[in-house]
N, C-alpha and C positions, 0 to 999 in steps of 0.2 A: 503492499500500499503506500501512496506519496503520503507526503506531506507537504501541507498548504500553509503558507504565512498571508494571515491578511491584518492589515492596519487600520484602524479608524480616528479621526479626529474631527474636532469640530472647526466649521468654516471659518477663514478669516474674512468676516465683515462687518462691515459699520453696524453698533448693536446687538449682535449676539455674541454673548459670552462665552468663555467655559467655566461652564458650572464645575467642573468636578475639579479642575486648576484652581477657583478662586477657592474651592471649598478647601482645599490643603493649605492654598494661603493663608487663610484666615486662622484655620487650625493652628499653624504654624507661631502666629501673632500671639491671637487668644492664648494659646497653653504654655507658649516657652517665649513667648516675648521675642521671637526673631522676627525680622521685617524680612521681602524679600521685592521684588520690584513686579518677578510676571510667575507662573506656575500654570503651563498648559501641559496637559494628559491624552496619550493616543492608547487608545485600545486596542488590545492585541488577539487574534485568535487563531491559534494553531489547529488547524484539521488533518487529521489523519486517517486517509480514507482513499477508498479505491473509485471515486469520483476522478471525472475525467479534467481536462485545464479545460474547457468551453462550461462546463459546469460549475467548480469552484469561480472565472471569471464573472459568470451568471450571480454568483452568489454576494457579492460583494455588496451591492444593492437590493437584491431580492431577499437581503437576509442580515449583512453585519451592518450596514449603513442604511441612514438616513442621506436620501440625495438633497434633500431639501437645505439642511443645515450640516451635514458631514459630510467629509471627503472621505473614503475607501480605495483602499491599492492591494494587489495582490503579487507577494515575493518581493518588491522592491519598500524602501524603508521611506516614508513619508519625509522622517529628516531630510533629507537628500533633496527635496522639492523647496526649491526656494522659492516659488511664489507663496506658501502656505509659510516658511521657516527663513527667512530673508537672512536672519542670523543666528550663527551657530549658540545653545544654549549652554551656557556657566558649567551644569552639570544635568546628567539624565542617569535616570534610575531606572530601571526595569523589575517588575515586582510579579510574580506567579507562586502557583502554588507548589508544594512539594509533592513528587509524585507519589501515587496513594492516596493525596488528601481530595474529600469529594469537593469538585468544583461545581457549584448551582446555575452560575454562568453558563458553564461548558457543558453543562447538559438542558441547560435549555436550549442553547445553540443547535443541539446535536437533536435535540426534538425539532427543531425547526428545517433542519437541514433534510431529514428525515421523512417531514411530511413534504417540501419541493421533491426530493429525488427517495422515493421510496424505494427504488429497486437497489440506493448502495448497501456495502456489506453492513450485516448485524455489529460486525467489530468494528464500525467506526468510531473515532473520538475526539472528542474537541476541548481545548482546552483555553483558557484564557489568561490573560497577562495583562498588566496596567505599566505604561513606560510616564515619568513623571520628568516634565524637563523643568529648567529652573532658570530664569535670567536675574541678575542684582543679587545674590548671595553672599552674604558680610562676610568678612574674611577671614573670622575666625570658626565660621562656620563647617566641616568636613564634609563632605560627602558621605563618610561613614556615618556620620552622626544626623545626619538628613534621614538612611536608609535604613538607622534603626529607627525613627517616627513613622514610619510609610508600612509595614511591615510586620508579620509575628512569626517572629523565627522560630517557633515553631510547629507552622504549620506554610510557613514561605518560604520560596529564597529570591535573590537579588543580585543582578548585576549594575557595576556602577561604571560611566564611564565621569570619569572627572573632567577638569577645563583643557588638559592639552590632547584628551583624548577626541572630544567636543571638534577641537580645531581640526584636528584632523580629522575626522569624520568617523571616527570608529567611537559605533554606535552600541550599547549595551545591548546583549543578546542571553536567552537560554535556552534551553534544549528542549525538545517536546518530554515531559514530563512520564517517561514510558514506566508504565503498573509494575509494581515488584511482585518477581514470582510466590507465590504462597507456600511458606515453608510450613513447617510442622514444627513447634520448637517443644521442649520439657518444660512443665510448669519448675517456677524458680520459686524458693524459699525466699523471702524477702525480709529481714530485720527490722521491724519499725522502730524500736529500741534505741534511738537514736537521737542526733543537732538537729537543731531546724535548721541547719545550712544543710545537711546529709538528707532530713525530708525531701528539700525541695532539689538535692542531687536524685533523689528517686523517682519524683516527678518527671522532670527533665529526661531522663534517660529512660524511663518507660513509655512515655509519649502522652501522660497522666492528663499533662492540661492542669493541673491541680495547685493552687496558691498555696501556703504555707497554713492560712486557716483552716480550709480545705483534707490538708495532709494529716494535720494534728487532730481532726475529728475519726479522721480513720483510725489513728494512734489510740486514742480514749478508749472506741467501738474494741480494739483486740486488745483492749486492760479490761475490760470487762468481764466479770469471775464468769457470770454465764456465758459468753461470748466462748470464753476462752475452755469451757464444759464443755458446750456444746461441740466444739471443734474435737476436741479429743475423742469423745464419742464416735465421731463418723471417720475417727483415723486423719485427721488435719493435724499438723504441724503448728505448735502454740504461738 
């Protein structure tokens, strides 16, 4: 199957704003006191399918982009379109889900694709990403810091192009998030009688996505004599 890369962004016309970019700009100012001149966002769709190039081309405006207020493209980066981006961004950050994480927007895109082209393979997949473009970033703000505020490192990954990369038209990219093969692993016994720091490490390494308060609630539950007695009866580790 082929992998097709689609990009969509808001048209640069008078009276039309990039709502997603404005939202990020406002978030940085209100939450962190960081002011930037401008933020724009490019939506990315990676389609892994047996669809034809003709079908993929049709999908740009039949599915992924609104031809009235958006510009869509297939394969070529919109950042290379000087009519859209006459000035290269100072920083570009692309964010997408890690392999195996549920991508609701991707699933919606796949549903739409199957509606338009019901004959495509049932194994077809769609993955989404967002590329955040920044102009006028304060000198004391690093690309890595910006990236950390734009994505959840537990379930998302990012790619960064700093100012030097952007001047060379080296844009951030992410490979298609191939779903990992499911492997059966034996159950592991985890000791919860540990420090708060170690509880957080258990949550992160185990992909539990639980905060310290939630981990301590689990810890207290396992300390309950009734719970411990019930586990012994079932032959489970205390």
